[in-house]
C-alpha positions as CSV (number, residue, x, y, z in Angstrom):
1,X,118.7,-11.8,-43.7
2,X,116.6,-9.4,-45.7
3,X,115.9,-9.6,-49.4
4,X,117.0,-6.4,-51.0
5,X,114.0,-6.3,-53.4
6,X,111.9,-8.4,-55.6
7,X,111.6,-8.3,-59.4
8,X,113.0,-11.4,-61.3
9,X,115.8,-13.8,-61.4
10,X,115.7,-15.9,-58.3
11,X,114.6,-19.0,-60.3
12,X,118.0,-19.1,-62.0
13,X,119.7,-19.4,-58.5
14,X,117.9,-22.3,-57.1
15,X,120.0,-25.1,-58.5
16,X,123.2,-23.4,-57.1
17,X,122.4,-23.2,-53.4
18,X,124.0,-25.6,-51.1
19,X,120.9,-26.9,-49.4
20,X,122.6,-29.5,-47.2
21,X,125.3,-26.9,-46.1
22,X,122.5,-24.4,-45.2
23,X,120.6,-27.1,-43.3
24,X,123.7,-28.0,-41.3
25,X,124.6,-24.3,-40.6
26,X,121.0,-23.3,-39.6
27,X,119.8,-26.5,-37.8
28,X,120.3,-25.2,-34.3
29,X,120.5,-21.4,-34.9
30,X,117.3,-19.4,-35.5
31,X,117.6,-17.0,-38.3
32,X,115.0,-14.7,-39.8
33,X,115.0,-14.9,-43.5
34,X,112.7,-12.4,-44.8
35,X,111.2,-11.2,-48.3
36,X,108.4,-11.6,-50.6
37,X,107.5,-11.4,-54.3
38,X,110.2,-13.0,-56.5
39,X,111.9,-14.2,-53.2
40,X,109.0,-16.7,-52.8
41,X,111.0,-19.0,-55.1
42,X,114.0,-19.2,-52.7
43,X,111.7,-19.6,-49.7
44,X,110.0,-22.5,-51.3
45,X,113.2,-24.1,-52.3
46,X,114.8,-23.7,-48.7
47,X,111.9,-25.5,-47.2
48,X,111.6,-28.2,-50.0
49,X,115.2,-29.0,-50.0
50,X,116.3,-28.3,-46.5
51,X,113.3,-27.7,-44.2
52,X,114.3,-24.3,-43.5
53,X,111.5,-21.9,-42.4
54,X,111.5,-18.2,-43.4
55,X,109.2,-15.2,-43.3
56,X,107.1,-13.5,-46.0
57,X,107.6,-10.0,-45.3
58,X,109.2,-6.5,-45.9
59,X,112.2,-6.0,-48.0
60,X,115.3,-3.7,-47.7
61,X,114.7,-1.2,-50.4
62,X,110.9,-0.8,-50.8
63,X,109.9,-1.2,-47.2
64,X,112.8,-0.5,-44.8
65,X,114.1,2.1,-47.3
66,X,110.9,3.8,-48.1
67,X,110.8,7.6,-47.7
68,X,108.0,7.1,-45.1
69,X,108.4,3.6,-43.8
70,X,105.1,2.2,-42.7
71,X,104.6,2.1,-39.0
72,X,102.2,-0.9,-39.5
73,X,104.7,-2.9,-41.5
74,X,107.6,-2.1,-39.0
75,X,105.5,-3.1,-35.9
76,X,104.3,-6.4,-37.4
77,X,107.8,-7.2,-38.7
78,X,109.4,-6.9,-35.2
79,X,106.5,-8.6,-33.7
80,X,106.8,-11.6,-35.9
81,X,110.5,-12.1,-35.6
82,X,110.8,-11.7,-31.8
83,X,107.9,-13.5,-30.4
84,X,107.2,-17.3,-30.2
85,X,103.6,-17.1,-31.2
86,X,101.8,-14.5,-33.6
87,X,98.2,-13.9,-34.3
88,X,96.9,-11.7,-37.0
89,X,93.2,-10.7,-37.5
90,X,90.9,-9.1,-40.0
91,X,87.5,-7.8,-40.0
92,X,86.7,-8.7,-43.6
93,X,83.4,-10.7,-43.6
94,X,83.8,-14.2,-44.8
95,X,81.3,-16.2,-47.0
96,X,82.1,-19.5,-45.2
97,X,83.0,-20.5,-41.8
98,X,86.4,-22.1,-41.5
99,X,88.3,-23.7,-38.6
100,X,91.5,-25.2,-40.1
101,X,94.9,-26.2,-38.8
102,X,98.0,-26.9,-40.9
103,X,101.4,-25.6,-42.0
104,X,101.3,-22.0,-43.3
105,X,103.1,-21.6,-46.6
106,X,102.9,-19.7,-49.8
107,X,103.6,-16.3,-51.1
108,X,103.6,-14.9,-54.7
109,X,101.2,-16.7,-56.9
110,X,103.2,-16.3,-60.2
111,X,106.2,-17.9,-58.4
112,X,104.3,-20.8,-57.0
113,X,102.8,-21.7,-60.4
114,X,106.3,-21.3,-62.0
115,X,107.6,-24.1,-59.5
116,X,105.0,-26.6,-60.3
117,X,106.8,-29.8,-61.5
118,X,110.1,-28.9,-60.0
119,X,111.8,-30.1,-56.9
120,X,111.7,-26.7,-55.4
121,X,108.0,-26.6,-54.6
122,X,107.3,-28.1,-51.2
123,X,104.9,-31.1,-51.3
124,X,102.7,-29.7,-48.4
125,X,99.7,-31.8,-47.4
126,X,96.9,-30.3,-45.3
127,X,98.4,-26.8,-45.3
128,X,97.1,-23.2,-45.1
129,X,98.2,-21.6,-48.4
130,X,98.6,-17.8,-48.4
131,X,98.7,-16.0,-51.9
132,X,99.4,-12.6,-53.3
133,X,100.4,-11.1,-56.6
134,X,100.8,-7.6,-58.4
135,X,99.8,-6.4,-61.8
136,X,97.9,-9.6,-62.6
137,X,94.5,-9.3,-64.2
138,X,91.8,-11.6,-62.7
139,X,91.8,-14.0,-65.7
140,X,95.6,-14.4,-65.3
141,X,95.2,-15.0,-61.6
142,X,92.5,-17.7,-62.3
143,X,94.9,-19.4,-64.9
144,X,97.6,-19.7,-62.3
145,X,95.3,-20.9,-59.6
146,X,93.9,-23.6,-62.0
147,X,97.6,-24.6,-62.6
148,X,98.0,-25.2,-59.0
149,X,94.5,-26.9,-58.8
150,X,95.1,-29.1,-61.8
151,X,98.5,-30.2,-60.4
152,X,96.6,-31.4,-57.4
153,X,98.1,-28.8,-55.0
154,X,95.1,-26.8,-53.9
155,X,93.0,-30.0,-53.3
156,X,95.6,-31.0,-50.7
157,X,95.2,-27.9,-48.7
158,X,92.9,-27.1,-45.6
159,X,92.3,-23.6,-46.7
160,X,93.5,-20.7,-49.0
161,X,93.9,-17.3,-47.7
162,X,93.9,-14.6,-50.2
163,X,96.3,-11.5,-49.7
164,X,96.5,-8.4,-51.8
165,X,96.3,-8.6,-55.6
166,X,97.2,-5.0,-56.3
167,X,98.2,-3.0,-59.3
168,X,95.9,-4.5,-61.9
169,X,93.5,-2.1,-63.7
170,X,90.5,-3.6,-65.3
171,X,90.1,-3.0,-69.0
172,X,87.5,-3.7,-71.7
173,X,89.3,-6.9,-72.4
174,X,88.6,-8.1,-68.9
175,X,84.9,-7.8,-69.8
176,X,83.9,-7.2,-66.1
177,X,85.6,-10.4,-64.8
178,X,86.6,-9.6,-61.3
179,X,88.9,-11.1,-58.6
180,X,85.6,-11.8,-56.7
181,X,84.3,-14.0,-59.6
182,X,87.8,-15.8,-59.7
183,X,87.6,-16.7,-56.0
184,X,83.9,-17.9,-56.4
185,X,85.0,-20.0,-59.4
186,X,88.1,-21.5,-57.8
187,X,86.2,-22.3,-54.6
188,X,83.5,-24.1,-56.4
189,X,86.2,-26.1,-58.4
190,X,88.3,-27.2,-55.6
191,X,85.8,-27.4,-52.7
192,X,88.7,-25.8,-50.6
193,X,87.6,-22.8,-48.4
194,X,88.9,-19.6,-49.4
195,X,89.5,-16.6,-46.9
196,X,90.0,-13.2,-48.1
197,X,91.3,-10.0,-46.6
198,X,94.8,-10.8,-45.6
199,X,97.2,-7.8,-45.6
200,X,100.0,-9.3,-47.4
201,X,101.4,-8.6,-50.9
202,X,102.7,-5.5,-52.8
203,X,101.3,-3.0,-50.5
204,X,102.6,-0.3,-48.1
205,X,101.0,-1.9,-44.9
206,X,102.5,-5.3,-44.9
207,X,102.2,-8.3,-42.5
208,X,105.1,-10.6,-41.9
209,X,104.1,-14.2,-42.0
210,X,106.2,-17.3,-40.9
211,X,106.6,-19.7,-43.9
212,X,106.5,-23.3,-42.4
213,X,104.8,-22.4,-39.1
214,X,102.0,-24.3,-37.5
215,X,98.9,-22.3,-38.0
216,X,95.2,-22.3,-36.9
217,X,92.8,-20.4,-39.0
218,X,89.3,-19.4,-37.7
219,X,87.0,-17.5,-40.1
220,X,83.3,-16.5,-40.1
221,X,81.0,-13.6,-41.0
222,X,82.8,-11.3,-38.6
223,X,86.3,-11.8,-40.2
224,X,89.1,-14.2,-39.4
225,X,92.0,-14.8,-37.1
226,X,95.3,-16.7,-37.9
227,X,97.5,-17.9,-35.1
228,X,100.9,-19.1,-35.8
229,X,103.6,-21.1,-33.7
230,X,106.7,-23.2,-34.1
231,X,108.8,-20.8,-36.3
232,X,112.3,-19.3,-35.9
233,X,112.3,-16.1,-33.7
234,X,115.0,-14.0,-32.2
235,X,115.3,-13.6,-28.5
């Protein structure tokens, strides 16, 4: 099941979904539910209310329907939904060595922040949280991260993995405050290791990530690897 596109409006649907019915229907039948951006709200609600795992990944219009569909995106999509294990890697140097295990979850930062205090945000303990967003200035990214931090969510995670924060154009108002500065600030405030360089977000070349999988993250000065198991996959 592919989300057609992102945008806005999923929050108004959450109260009307039949979570118990979906849980009964999907309990013994793997299904690949895929999307990102605004669809993050539905993914969080499906897991929080029914334990249903899904995938952060490409959508019908913008990705599959692109005039020149990304070979990278298509390859990683089919790999993710047809294999029992998945490993992604990056050569982005990391400031801090990390060796963490936990449930992989996350998605669009604005949607996660908007779900704080609702029954639709999964109460994940010891997870690996991946994040992305689009058209958000660094100071706004920091504000949303602090909302997650001050709500006690970031401190309960083993690690945070930063995806793409695309589309924002710094202006004089930003006064030179960059995303790197945000990451340093949040890392210092939370004490939680932050890994950067994940190819996930509002970009052409997009990974597919199983929301709810068991994950093992290893990061060092040479980059990182993220290995995922225990998620729905199609034979």
